[in-house]
C-alpha positions in Angstrom: -23.5 -51.9 -25.8 -20.2 -53.7 -25.5 -18.5 -55.4 -28.3 -16.7 -58.6 -27.6 -14.7 -60.9 -29.7 -15.2 -64.6 -29.8 -18.3 -66.6 -29.1 -21.4 -65.0 -27.7 -22.2 -67.9 -25.5 -19.3 -67.4 -23.1 -19.1 -65.2 -20.0 -18.0 -61.6 -20.7 -15.6 -60.3 -18.0 -15.2 -56.8 -19.4 -16.8 -53.9 -17.6 -19.4 -51.9 -19.6 -18.5 -48.2 -18.8 -21.0 -46.6 -21.1 -23.8 -46.3 -18.4 -21.2 -44.8 -15.9 -20.1 -42.2 -18.5 -23.8 -41.3 -19.1 -24.4 -40.8 -15.4 -21.2 -38.7 -15.0 -22.2 -36.5 -17.9 -25.7 -35.9 -16.5 -24.2 -35.1 -13.1 -21.8 -32.6 -14.7 -24.6 -30.8 -16.5 -26.7 -30.7 -13.3 -23.8 -29.2 -11.2 -23.0 -26.7 -14.0 -26.6 -25.5 -13.9 -27.1 -25.5 -10.1 -23.8 -23.7 -9.2 -24.1 -19.9 -9.1 -22.1 -17.8 -11.5 -18.9 -16.5 -10.1 -17.8 -13.0 -10.7 -14.2 -13.3 -11.6 -11.7 -10.5 -11.2 -11.1 -7.8 -8.7 -13.4 -5.0 -7.6 -12.2 -1.6 -8.8 -13.3 1.8 -7.5 -13.0 4.0 -10.6 -12.7 7.7 -9.7 -15.6 9.8 -10.9 -14.8 13.1 -12.7 -15.5 16.1 -10.6 -17.3 19.0 -12.1 -15.8 21.5 -9.7 -13.9 24.3 -11.4 -11.5 24.9 -8.6 -9.5 21.8 -7.6 -7.8 21.8 -4.2 -4.4 23.4 -4.4 -1.4 21.1 -3.9 -0.2 20.9 -0.4 3.4 22.1 0.1 5.6 19.3 1.6 6.9 19.8 5.1 10.8 19.9 5.1 12.5 19.9 8.4 16.0 21.2 7.9 19.0 21.1 10.2 21.8 23.7 9.6 25.3 23.4 10.9 26.5 26.2 13.2 30.0 24.9 13.9 31.5 22.2 16.0 30.1 21.5 19.5 27.0 23.6 19.0 23.3 22.8 18.5 22.4 23.0 14.8 19.8 25.6 13.6 16.4 24.3 12.8 14.0 25.4 10.1 10.6 24.1 8.9 9.9 25.1 5.3 12.5 27.9 5.5 11.1 29.4 8.7 13.3 29.5 11.8 12.1 27.3 14.7 13.7 26.9 18.1 14.3 23.3 19.3 11.9 23.5 22.2 9.1 24.8 19.9 9.6 21.9 17.3 6.9 19.7 18.9 4.2 22.4 19.0 5.1 23.8 15.5 4.8 20.3 14.0 1.5 19.6 15.8 0.1 22.8 14.4 1.2 22.0 10.8 0.0 18.3 10.8 -3.3 19.0 12.6 -4.8 20.3 9.3 -3.2 17.8 6.9 -4.5 14.5 5.6 -1.1 13.1 4.6 1.2 12.8 7.6 4.5 12.9 5.6 7.5 15.0 6.3 11.1 15.2 4.9 14.2 15.7 7.0 17.3 17.3 5.6 20.5 18.0 7.5 24.0 19.3 6.7 26.6 16.6 6.5 28.7 18.1 9.4 26.0 17.8 12.2 25.9 15.0 14.7 23.4 12.2 14.1 21.9 12.7 17.6 20.2 15.9 16.4 18.8 14.1 13.3 17.5 11.3 15.5 16.0 13.8 17.9 14.1 15.6 15.1 13.0 12.3 13.6 11.8 11.1 17.1 9.9 14.3 17.6 8.2 14.0 14.2 7.1 10.4 15.0 5.9 11.5 18.4 3.7 14.2 16.9 2.1 11.6 14.7 3.9 11.8 11.3 3.5 8.5 9.6 6.4 8.7 7.2 9.6 10.7 7.4 11.8 10.8 4.3 15.5 11.5 4.7 16.9 13.9 2.1 20.5 13.9 0.9 22.8 16.9 0.4 21.9 17.2 -3.3 18.1 17.2 -2.8 
């Protein structure tokens, strides 16, 4: 019902919005009931506690190390403190990473060696299928 000022016999030019608001409120309630409930948030996979008494032992990281043998000579190569010849590097790395889930290796070299040998060892590791190779500094 609209309220107007002045005489009642004159023409009222104001819009009566009360019926429109009633219709909008009814539509709002209908859409709130009809729409399905949304599950807000992210799905999380929570780890389940294992009852095994013997957990898997931690896997030793693979460290490829280049040792300086003097100027103009090929540096020595070790994998986890075991001597390896340069031609055997590919097969040795394939044997190590065939049984591993994580394909991660670390490369460490003496500061005096040429970078070409570091790049060759890095390229061989990527060729074998190692996903990530971390470069270690002299103090690591």
